N, CA, C and O atoms as CSV, one atom per row, in Angstrom:
chain,resi,resn,atom,element,x,y,z
A,1,MET,N,N,5.843,27.096,23.105
A,1,MET,CA,C,5.571,26.148,22.363
A,1,MET,C,C,6.451,25.201,22.233
A,1,MET,O,O,7.545,25.431,21.718
A,2,ALA,N,N,6.102,24.000,22.681
A,2,ALA,CA,C,6.816,22.930,22.403
A,2,ALA,C,C,7.092,22.188,21.105
A,2,ALA,O,O,6.052,21.878,20.525
A,3,LYS,N,N,8.107,21.854,20.548
A,3,LYS,CA,C,8.403,21.271,19.358
A,3,LYS,C,C,8.947,19.776,19.464
A,3,LYS,O,O,9.809,19.496,20.297
A,4,GLY,N,N,8.458,18.898,18.663
A,4,GLY,CA,C,9.195,17.716,18.598
A,4,GLY,C,C,8.877,16.823,17.381
A,4,GLY,O,O,8.299,17.276,16.393
A,5,ILE,N,N,9.267,15.560,17.483
A,5,ILE,CA,C,8.999,14.723,16.283
A,5,ILE,C,C,8.383,13.499,16.640
A,5,ILE,O,O,8.558,13.065,17.778
A,6,TYR,N,N,7.593,12.800,15.711
A,6,TYR,CA,C,6.941,11.640,15.841
A,6,TYR,C,C,7.787,10.797,14.873
A,6,TYR,O,O,7.869,11.149,13.696
A,7,VAL,N,N,8.351,9.818,15.272
A,7,VAL,CA,C,9.166,8.889,14.237
A,7,VAL,C,C,8.439,7.449,14.182
A,7,VAL,O,O,8.173,6.720,15.138
A,8,VAL,N,N,8.217,7.255,12.970
A,8,VAL,CA,C,7.265,5.889,12.721
A,8,VAL,C,C,8.083,4.993,11.856
A,8,VAL,O,O,8.501,5.413,10.777
A,9,GLU,N,N,8.287,4.013,12.190
A,9,GLU,CA,C,9.128,2.915,11.153
A,9,GLU,C,C,7.864,2.031,10.516
A,9,GLU,O,O,6.929,1.755,11.268
A,10,THR,N,N,7.843,1.640,9.288
A,10,THR,CA,C,7.168,0.936,8.838
A,10,THR,C,C,7.588,0.086,7.773
A,10,THR,O,O,8.715,0.272,7.314
A,11,ARG,N,N,6.765,-0.946,7.237
A,11,ARG,CA,C,7.171,-2.029,6.096
A,11,ARG,C,C,6.082,-2.318,5.312
A,11,ARG,O,O,4.977,-2.349,5.853
A,12,PRO,N,N,6.191,-2.539,4.115
A,12,PRO,CA,C,4.864,-3.003,3.341
A,12,PRO,C,C,4.815,-4.380,3.863
A,12,PRO,O,O,5.771,-4.945,4.395
A,13,ALA,N,N,3.469,-4.964,3.651
A,13,ALA,CA,C,2.982,-6.069,4.156
A,13,ALA,C,C,3.660,-7.279,3.342
A,13,ALA,O,O,3.573,-8.428,3.776
A,14,SER,N,N,4.344,-6.979,2.136
A,14,SER,CA,C,5.182,-8.029,1.635
A,14,SER,C,C,5.939,-7.479,0.578
A,14,SER,O,O,5.393,-6.513,0.044
A,15,PRO,N,N,7.091,-7.824,0.097
A,15,PRO,CA,C,7.751,-7.240,-1.142
A,15,PRO,C,C,6.937,-6.881,-2.289
A,15,PRO,O,O,7.097,-5.847,-2.936
A,16,GLU,N,N,6.093,-7.733,-2.512
A,16,GLU,CA,C,5.037,-7.380,-3.801
A,16,GLU,C,C,4.270,-6.323,-3.924
A,16,GLU,O,O,3.836,-5.879,-4.988
A,17,VAL,N,N,4.039,-5.791,-2.588
A,17,VAL,CA,C,3.008,-4.759,-2.766
A,17,VAL,C,C,3.957,-3.203,-2.140
A,17,VAL,O,O,3.411,-2.187,-1.711
A,18,ASP,N,N,5.289,-3.410,-2.247
A,18,ASP,CA,C,6.098,-2.180,-2.036
A,18,ASP,C,C,5.715,-1.009,-2.715
A,18,ASP,O,O,5.402,-0.066,-1.988
A,19,ALA,N,N,5.663,-0.839,-3.920
A,19,ALA,CA,C,5.326,0.165,-4.837
A,19,ALA,C,C,3.778,0.691,-4.396
A,19,ALA,O,O,3.607,1.895,-4.204
A,20,GLU,N,N,2.849,-0.104,-4.269
A,20,GLU,CA,C,1.590,0.155,-3.885
A,20,GLU,C,C,1.166,0.926,-2.559
A,20,GLU,O,O,0.371,1.858,-2.434
A,21,PHE,N,N,2.066,0.142,-1.438
A,21,PHE,CA,C,2.354,0.518,-0.057
A,21,PHE,C,C,2.736,1.988,-0.206
A,21,PHE,O,O,1.962,2.819,0.267
A,22,ASN,N,N,4.024,2.454,-0.909
A,22,ASN,CA,C,4.377,3.707,-0.815
A,22,ASN,C,C,3.442,4.689,-1.539
A,22,ASN,O,O,3.379,5.820,-1.057
A,23,ARG,N,N,2.721,4.419,-2.610
A,23,ARG,CA,C,1.761,5.389,-3.024
A,23,ARG,C,C,0.735,5.490,-2.121
A,23,ARG,O,O,0.230,6.611,-2.191
A,24,TRP,N,N,0.247,4.830,-1.352
A,24,TRP,CA,C,-0.899,4.965,-0.277
A,24,TRP,C,C,-0.064,5.826,0.756
A,24,TRP,O,O,-0.521,6.919,1.090
A,25,TYR,N,N,1.028,5.424,1.229
A,25,TYR,CA,C,1.547,6.175,2.384
A,25,TYR,C,C,1.636,7.710,1.853
A,25,TYR,O,O,1.209,8.693,2.458
A,26,ASN,N,N,2.294,7.700,0.574
A,26,ASN,CA,C,2.778,9.097,0.150
A,26,ASN,C,C,1.565,10.032,-0.191
A,26,ASN,O,O,1.613,11.181,0.250
A,27,ASP,N,N,0.323,9.585,-1.047
A,27,ASP,CA,C,-0.603,10.049,-1.590
A,27,ASP,C,C,-1.968,10.230,-0.720
A,27,ASP,O,O,-2.811,11.103,-0.924
A,28,VAL,N,N,-2.019,9.217,0.305
A,28,VAL,CA,C,-3.073,9.168,1.056
A,28,VAL,C,C,-2.797,9.569,2.502
A,28,VAL,O,O,-3.196,10.592,3.057
A,29,HIS,N,N,-1.989,8.519,3.061
A,29,HIS,CA,C,-1.574,8.963,4.515
A,29,HIS,C,C,-1.033,9.964,4.944
A,29,HIS,O,O,-1.413,10.411,6.026
A,30,LEU,N,N,0.109,10.667,4.148
A,30,LEU,CA,C,0.806,11.653,4.694
A,30,LEU,C,C,-0.039,12.970,4.609
A,30,LEU,O,O,0.174,13.859,5.435
A,31,PRO,N,N,-1.065,13.135,3.560
A,31,PRO,CA,C,-1.846,14.309,3.675
A,31,PRO,C,C,-2.721,14.189,4.663
A,31,PRO,O,O,-2.803,15.159,5.417
A,32,GLU,N,N,-3.432,13.224,4.882
A,32,GLU,CA,C,-4.196,13.005,6.041
A,32,GLU,C,C,-3.858,13.451,7.436
A,32,GLU,O,O,-4.612,14.022,8.224
A,33,MET,N,N,-2.259,13.004,7.670
A,33,MET,CA,C,-1.458,13.128,8.891
A,33,MET,C,C,-1.442,14.544,8.942
A,33,MET,O,O,-1.867,15.101,9.955
A,34,VAL,N,N,-0.963,15.271,7.884
A,34,VAL,CA,C,-0.499,16.757,8.282
A,34,VAL,C,C,-1.883,17.478,8.363
A,34,VAL,O,O,-1.832,18.591,8.887
A,35,ALA,N,N,-2.948,17.107,7.999
A,35,ALA,CA,C,-4.029,17.684,8.353
A,35,ALA,C,C,-4.507,17.917,9.838
A,35,ALA,O,O,-5.365,18.703,10.238
A,36,ILE,N,N,-3.753,17.057,10.528
A,36,ILE,CA,C,-4.140,16.881,12.080
A,36,ILE,C,C,-3.420,18.140,12.670
A,36,ILE,O,O,-2.309,18.448,12.240
A,37,ASP,N,N,-3.937,18.755,13.489
A,37,ASP,CA,C,-3.633,20.048,14.334
A,37,ASP,C,C,-2.191,19.596,14.998
A,37,ASP,O,O,-2.109,18.501,15.555
A,38,GLY,N,N,-1.097,20.451,14.920
A,38,GLY,CA,C,0.073,20.377,15.641
A,38,GLY,C,C,1.106,19.679,14.720
A,38,GLY,O,O,2.281,19.844,15.047
A,39,ILE,N,N,0.852,18.908,13.594
A,39,ILE,CA,C,1.690,18.502,12.696
A,39,ILE,C,C,1.922,19.268,11.608
A,39,ILE,O,O,1.157,19.315,10.645
A,40,VAL,N,N,3.119,19.983,11.723
A,40,VAL,CA,C,3.469,20.869,10.630
A,40,VAL,C,C,4.243,20.412,9.287
A,40,VAL,O,O,4.333,21.074,8.253
A,41,SER,N,N,4.713,19.292,9.505
A,41,SER,CA,C,5.506,18.771,8.125
A,41,SER,C,C,6.035,17.042,8.450
A,41,SER,O,O,6.040,16.502,9.557
A,42,VAL,N,N,6.313,16.628,7.572
A,42,VAL,CA,C,6.804,15.250,7.616
A,42,VAL,C,C,7.761,14.897,6.298
A,42,VAL,O,O,7.666,15.338,5.152
A,43,ARG,N,N,8.622,14.041,6.801
A,43,ARG,CA,C,9.508,13.732,5.717
A,43,ARG,C,C,9.817,12.126,5.902
A,43,ARG,O,O,9.900,11.520,6.970
A,44,ARG,N,N,9.925,11.740,4.925
A,44,ARG,CA,C,10.072,10.179,4.824
A,44,ARG,C,C,11.208,9.815,4.048
A,44,ARG,O,O,11.567,10.463,3.065
A,45,PHE,N,N,11.922,8.543,4.566
A,45,PHE,CA,C,13.184,8.021,4.279
A,45,PHE,C,C,12.888,6.521,3.941
A,45,PHE,O,O,12.113,5.797,4.566
A,46,ALA,N,N,13.572,6.205,2.940
A,46,ALA,CA,C,13.663,4.665,2.506
A,46,ALA,C,C,15.282,4.161,2.944
A,46,ALA,O,O,16.302,4.847,3.014
A,47,PRO,N,N,15.102,2.829,3.179
A,47,PRO,CA,C,16.372,2.209,3.574
A,47,PRO,C,C,17.384,2.339,2.256
A,47,PRO,O,O,16.942,2.307,1.107
A,48,VAL,N,N,18.659,2.476,2.537
A,48,VAL,CA,C,19.751,2.470,1.411
A,48,VAL,C,C,20.339,1.404,1.281
A,48,VAL,O,O,20.414,0.977,0.129
A,49,ALA,N,N,20.896,0.678,2.269
A,49,ALA,CA,C,21.880,-0.550,1.988
A,49,ALA,C,C,21.177,-1.794,2.509
A,49,ALA,O,O,21.836,-2.787,2.818
A,50,ASP,N,N,19.830,-1.759,2.614
A,50,ASP,CA,C,19.230,-3.163,3.214
A,50,ASP,C,C,17.847,-3.046,3.082
A,50,ASP,O,O,17.293,-2.089,2.542
A,51,SER,N,N,17.211,-4.134,3.632
A,51,SER,CA,C,15.743,-4.237,3.501
A,51,SER,C,C,14.892,-3.699,4.834
A,51,SER,O,O,13.811,-4.158,5.203
A,52,GLY,N,N,15.585,-2.692,5.422
A,52,GLY,CA,C,15.067,-2.070,6.758
A,52,GLY,C,C,13.792,-1.229,6.494
A,52,GLY,O,O,13.334,-0.954,5.385
A,53,PRO,N,N,13.352,-0.908,7.566
A,53,PRO,CA,C,11.932,-0.252,7.341
A,53,PRO,C,C,12.094,1.216,6.909
A,53,PRO,O,O,13.130,1.857,7.084
A,54,TYR,N,N,10.955,1.699,6.318
A,54,TYR,CA,C,11.007,2.900,5.849
A,54,TYR,C,C,10.551,3.684,7.131
A,54,TYR,O,O,9.889,3.095,7.985
A,55,VAL,N,N,10.940,5.179,7.298
A,55,VAL,CA,C,10.878,5.824,8.387
A,55,VAL,C,C,10.510,7.226,8.081
A,55,VAL,O,O,11.106,7.960,7.293
A,56,ALA,N,N,9.320,7.560,8.887
A,56,ALA,CA,C,8.598,8.878,8.437
A,56,ALA,C,C,8.732,9.765,9.796
A,56,ALA,O,O,8.245,9.316,10.834
A,57,VAL,N,N,9.391,11.021,9.787
A,57,VAL,CA,C,9.359,11.785,10.727
A,57,VAL,C,C,8.424,13.111,10.646
A,57,VAL,O,O,8.475,14.013,9.811
A,58,TYR,N,N,7.739,12.994,11.524
A,58,TYR,CA,C,6.435,13.896,11.609
A,58,TYR,C,C,7.030,15.241,12.463
A,58,TYR,O,O,7.475,14.964,13.577
A,59,GLU,N,N,7.079,16.588,12.079
A,59,GLU,CA,C,7.359,17.514,12.929
A,59,GLU,C,C,6.242,18.142,13.591
A,59,GLU,O,O,5.206,18.478,13.018
A,60,LEU,N,N,6.522,18.306,14.974
A,60,LEU,CA,C,5.184,18.552,15.757
A,60,LEU,C,C,5.519,20.030,16.378
A,60,LEU,O,O,6.652,20.375,16.715
A,61,GLU,N,N,4.260,20.905,16.478
A,61,GLU,CA,C,4.482,21.931,17.007
A,61,GLU,C,C,3.125,22.343,18.008
A,61,GLU,O,O,2.030,22.469,17.461
A,62,GLY,N,N,3.246,22.523,19.349
A,62,GLY,CA,C,2.208,22.991,19.952
A,62,GLY,C,C,2.313,22.976,21.497
A,62,GLY,O,O,3.383,22.729,22.053
A,63,ASP,N,N,1.273,23.224,22.116
A,63,ASP,CA,C,1.396,23.606,23.658
A,63,ASP,C,C,1.697,22.262,24.393
A,63,ASP,O,O,2.382,22.346,25.413
A,64,ASP,N,N,1.217,20.900,23.948
A,64,ASP,CA,C,1.465,20.021,24.681
A,64,ASP,C,C,1.591,18.765,23.401
A,64,ASP,O,O,0.683,18.497,22.615
A,65,LEU,N,N,2.900,18.130,23.439
A,65,LEU,CA,C,2.935,17.212,22.374
A,65,LEU,C,C,2.259,15.911,22.469
A,65,LEU,O,O,2.043,15.144,21.531
A,66,GLN,N,N,1.886,15.710,23.952
A,66,GLN,CA,C,1.056,14.452,24.200
A,66,GLN,C,C,-0.481,14.594,23.624
A,66,GLN,O,O,-1.105,13.622,23.198
A,67,GLN,N,N,-0.966,15.825,23.663
A,67,GLN,CA,C,-2.102,16.278,22.984
A,67,GLN,C,C,-2.252,16.032,21.511
A,67,GLN,O,O,-3.323,15.641,21.047
A,68,ILE,N,N,-1.053,16.286,20.674
A,68,ILE,CA,C,-1.006,16.163,19.370
A,68,ILE,C,C,-1.077,14.846,19.204
A,68,ILE,O,O,-1.868,14.438,18.353
A,69,LEU,N,N,-0.374,13.994,19.876
A,69,LEU,CA,C,-0.759,12.401,19.765
A,69,LEU,C,C,-1.825,12.140,19.992
A,69,LEU,O,O,-2.343,11.362,19.192
A,70,LYS,N,N,-2.492,12.524,20.899
A,70,LYS,CA,C,-3.839,12.088,21.080
A,70,LYS,C,C,-4.698,12.553,20.109
A,70,LYS,O,O,-5.787,11.985,20.035
A,71,GLY,N,N,-4.449,13.497,19.311
A,71,GLY,CA,C,-5.318,13.914,18.271
A,71,GLY,C,C,-5.195,12.991,17.193
A,71,GLY,O,O,-6.226,12.725,16.576
A,72,MET,N,N,-3.981,12.380,16.805
A,72,MET,CA,C,-3.553,11.452,15.781
A,72,MET,C,C,-4.418,10.104,16.305
A,72,MET,O,O,-4.867,9.354,15.439
A,73,ILE,N,N,-4.609,9.851,17.491
A,73,ILE,CA,C,-5.188,8.660,17.906
A,73,ILE,C,C,-6.806,8.855,17.492
A,73,ILE,O,O,-7.514,8.084,16.845
A,74,ALA,N,N,-7.080,9.906,17.975
A,74,ALA,CA,C,-8.547,10.261,17.832
A,74,ALA,C,C,-8.921,10.306,16.297
A,74,ALA,O,O,-10.031,9.874,15.985
A,75,ALA,N,N,-8.181,10.737,15.431
A,75,ALA,CA,C,-8.486,10.888,13.948
A,75,ALA,C,C,-8.377,9.326,13.186
A,75,ALA,O,O,-9.080,8.949,12.248
A,76,ALA,N,N,-7.444,8.654,13.775
A,76,ALA,CA,C,-7.565,6.881,13.594
A,76,ALA,C,C,-8.801,6.461,14.043
A,76,ALA,O,O,-9.440,5.761,13.259
A,77,ARG,N,N,-9.295,6.719,15.120
A,77,ARG,CA,C,-10.660,6.063,15.565
A,77,ARG,C,C,-11.710,6.682,14.955
A,77,ARG,O,O,-12.737,6.004,14.907
A,78,SER,N,N,-11.760,7.950,14.396
A,78,SER,CA,C,-12.815,8.496,14.006
A,78,SER,C,C,-13.116,8.104,12.465
A,78,SER,O,O,-14.209,8.328,11.945
A,79,GLY,N,N,-12.053,7.509,11.802
A,79,GLY,CA,C,-12.164,7.082,10.363
A,79,GLY,C,C,-11.343,8.316,9.570
A,79,GLY,O,O,-11.198,8.196,8.353
A,80,ALA,N,N,-10.891,9.314,10.142
A,80,ALA,CA,C,-10.480,10.573,9.402
A,80,ALA,C,C,-9.046,10.002,8.919
A,80,ALA,O,O,-8.463,10.626,8.033
A,81,LEU,N,N,-8.414,8.760,9.502
A,81,LEU,CA,C,-7.331,8.474,8.580
A,81,LEU,C,C,-7.589,7.205,7.887
A,81,LEU,O,O,-8.056,6.293,8.569
A,82,THR,N,N,-7.366,7.007,6.675
A,82,THR,CA,C,-7.382,5.946,5.850
A,82,THR,C,C,-6.413,4.741,6.082
A,82,THR,O,O,-5.208,4.821,5.841
A,83,LEU,N,N,-7.020,3.628,6.565
A,83,LEU,CA,C,-6.047,2.588,7.122
A,83,LEU,C,C,-5.805,1.666,5.792
A,83,LEU,O,O,-6.592,1.751,4.849
A,84,SER,N,N,-4.755,0.839,5.757
A,84,SER,CA,C,-4.473,0.103,4.765
A,84,SER,C,C,-3.704,-1.422,4.918
A,84,SER,O,O,-2.667,-1.648,5.542
A,85,ASP,N,N,-4.219,-2.019,4.446
A,85,ASP,CA,C,-3.730,-3.672,4.559
A,85,ASP,C,C,-2.258,-3.955,3.821
A,85,ASP,O,O,-1.652,-5.026,3.869
A,86,LEU,N,N,-1.835,-2.767,3.139
A,86,LEU,CA,C,-0.534,-2.766,2.417
A,86,LEU,C,C,0.733,-2.629,3.704
A,86,LEU,O,O,1.930,-2.914,3.659
A,87,GLN,N,N,0.116,-2.223,4.514
A,87,GLN,CA,C,1.191,-1.835,5.752
A,87,GLN,C,C,1.326,-3.232,6.732
A,87,GLN,O,O,0.334,-3.780,7.213
A,88,GLN,N,N,2.750,-3.719,6.948
A,88,GLN,CA,C,2.824,-4.802,7.707
A,88,GLN,C,C,2.354,-4.383,9.194
A,88,GLN,O,O,2.681,-3.287,9.649
A,89,MET,N,N,1.620,-5.243,9.891
A,89,MET,CA,C,1.250,-5.181,11.449
A,89,MET,C,C,1.727,-6.002,12.107
A,89,MET,O,O,1.553,-5.863,13.318
A,90,ASP,N,N,2.404,-7.021,11.709
A,90,ASP,CA,C,2.645,-8.144,12.628
A,90,ASP,C,C,4.409,-8.437,12.240
A,90,ASP,O,O,4.776,-9.234,11.377
A,91,PRO,N,N,5.293,-7.639,13.050
A,91,PRO,CA,C,5.166,-6.940,14.035
A,91,PRO,C,C,4.567,-5.732,13.685
A,91,PRO,O,O,4.492,-5.508,12.477
A,92,PRO,N,N,3.968,-4.609,14.729
A,92,PRO,CA,C,3.411,-3.488,14.382
A,92,PRO,C,C,4.609,-2.484,14.099
A,92,PRO,O,O,5.796,-2.661,14.375
A,93,PRO,N,N,4.016,-1.380,13.478
A,93,PRO,CA,C,5.207,-0.216,13.209
A,93,PRO,C,C,5.723,0.304,14.487
A,93,PRO,O,O,4.980,0.434,15.460
A,94,THR,N,N,6.977,0.605,14.514
A,94,THR,CA,C,7.652,1.253,15.751
A,94,THR,C,C,7.375,2.694,15.592
A,94,THR,O,O,7.409,3.319,14.532
A,95,MET,N,N,7.039,3.242,17.014
A,95,MET,CA,C,6.501,4.793,17.023
A,95,MET,C,C,7.260,5.177,18.361
A,95,MET,O,O,7.300,4.553,19.421
A,96,ARG,N,N,7.870,6.418,17.999
A,96,ARG,CA,C,8.499,7.086,19.291
A,96,ARG,C,C,8.266,8.620,19.146
A,96,ARG,O,O,8.682,9.237,18.165
A,97,LEU,N,N,7.600,9.190,20.138
A,97,LEU,CA,C,7.549,10.616,20.322
A,97,LEU,C,C,8.591,11.328,20.976
A,97,LEU,O,O,8.863,11.035,22.140
A,98,LEU,N,N,9.236,12.265,20.355
A,98,LEU,CA,C,10.372,12.793,20.966
A,98,LEU,C,C,10.330,14.504,20.952
A,98,LEU,O,O,10.076,15.136,19.927
A,99,GLU,N,N,10.599,15.088,22.162
A,99,GLU,CA,C,10.820,16.479,22.445
A,99,GLU,C,C,11.922,17.379,22.093
A,99,GLU,O,O,12.981,17.117,22.664
A,100,LEU,N,N,11.927,18.272,21.375
A,100,LEU,CA,C,13.051,19.043,21.046
A,100,LEU,C,C,13.883,19.669,22.394
A,100,LEU,O,O,13.284,20.312,23.255
A,101,THR,N,N,15.150,19.430,22.452
A,101,THR,CA,C,15.763,19.869,23.604
A,101,THR,C,C,16.685,20.937,23.343
A,101,THR,O,O,16.839,21.866,24.136
A,102,THR,N,N,17.354,20.826,22.167
A,102,THR,CA,C,18.534,21.636,21.731
A,102,THR,C,C,18.295,21.728,19.980
A,102,THR,O,O,17.790,20.845,19.287
A,103,GLU,N,N,18.749,22.890,19.573
A,103,GLU,CA,C,18.579,23.210,18.276
A,103,GLU,C,C,20.102,23.894,18.105
A,103,GLU,O,O,20.581,24.683,18.919
A,104,TYR,N,N,20.680,23.492,17.038
A,104,TYR,CA,C,22.096,24.015,17.041
A,104,TYR,C,C,22.333,24.161,15.459
A,104,TYR,O,O,22.471,23.193,14.712
A,105,PRO,N,N,22.359,25.436,15.073
A,105,PRO,CA,C,22.382,25.773,13.501
A,105,PRO,C,C,23.814,25.366,13.249
A,105,PRO,O,O,24.788,25.337,14.001
A,106,ALA,N,N,23.625,24.990,11.673
A,106,ALA,CA,C,24.780,24.582,11.131
A,106,ALA,C,C,25.621,26.177,10.899
A,106,ALA,O,O,25.142,27.309,10.825
A,107,ALA,N,N,27.112,25.679,10.826
A,107,ALA,CA,C,28.031,26.890,10.474
A,107,ALA,C,C,27.742,27.758,9.224
A,107,ALA,O,O,27.245,27.162,8.268
A,108,GLU,N,N,27.956,28.921,9.114
A,108,GLU,CA,C,27.812,29.498,7.862
A,108,GLU,C,C,28.469,28.920,6.717
A,108,GLU,O,O,29.528,28.335,6.940
A,109,GLY,N,N,28.043,28.973,5.544
A,109,GLY,CA,C,28.694,28.290,4.500
A,109,GLY,C,C,28.460,26.731,4.184
A,109,GLY,O,O,28.872,26.180,3.163
A,110,HIS,N,N,27.827,26.180,5.087
A,110,HIS,CA,C,27.535,24.816,5.064
A,110,HIS,C,C,26.208,24.594,4.430
A,110,HIS,O,O,25.764,23.452,4.311
């Protein structure tokens, strides 16, 4: 079974809607995404020292990572994903699908 991540960088449409954007992303978008077959969890990160993008890291597991991505696209097209005008679309979010090649555990005691 393949494991991977889908990394998505997003920004609110404007600084004024930042809090509302984050509420939509965390309370609506993420639950809808983890309901898609093959998405096992998600972690979301905020920029620390600048006004960079928010980053969501979706953990994927399945026989075919491309099929999981196709499931996301199908969910969006079918209306199973709630879209929002709170998200900046120009430029669009940056997205990358990556497959796990190596997993190295931390040393004991860390």
